[in-house]
C-alpha positions, 0 to 999 in steps of 0.5 A: 712160256705159258701165260697165266691165261694158258695156265687157267685154260690147262686147269679147266681142261684138266677138270673137264677131263676128270669129269668127262667119262665119255672122252675118257672112254674114247681114250682121248689124250690132251696134247696141247691147251692154250686159251681158245685152243685145244689139240687132242688125240685118240686111237681107233679101237675095234668097237668103234668100227661100223658095219661097213668096216670103217669107223662110225662117223659118230666117233670122229664127230665125238673127238671133234666135239671134245676138242671144241668143248675144251677150246671154248670152255677153257677161259673158265666160262661154261659154254655149250654148243649152239650149232655144229656141223661136220664134213667127213672127207676120208674114211677112218680105219681100225688102228688109226690115230686121230688128232683134232685141233680146235682153233678159235675163229671168234670169241664174243661175249655170248658166242664163240666160233671154232674150226676143228680139223681132224687128221690121221697119223699120215697127216691127212685131213679126215674131217672138218668140224665147225662149232658155235657155242653159247657162253653162260655166266657160270664158272667151271672151276 
């Protein structure tokens, strides 16, 4: 059963996905949204592979950053990144299906802290991302 807060969260993320050309270019699919939480997925394409034959770290970072944005903005309060970091744990390869799950660690009046795990189709953690956001006084929808 979805609460009214979760329905608002889904509506905000639907709005963001319509406007977010980069997440759409990445091929991101939203699989679950709840207040302060998001889970998204994408498949690695040929143009995402770097000169070492593995996926460019910026692609993995971008997937995590989108999950972060969807989780920290879904209360309909425009929130922007203050600080982010990522640890790359395992290489990502062409054809891998990555899932990023963003969990809220702290929801403050002016900041929020989120932990995002990125897993491949074998359920191996390939990266861990931490994001701190700043909450503005603006609404998204």
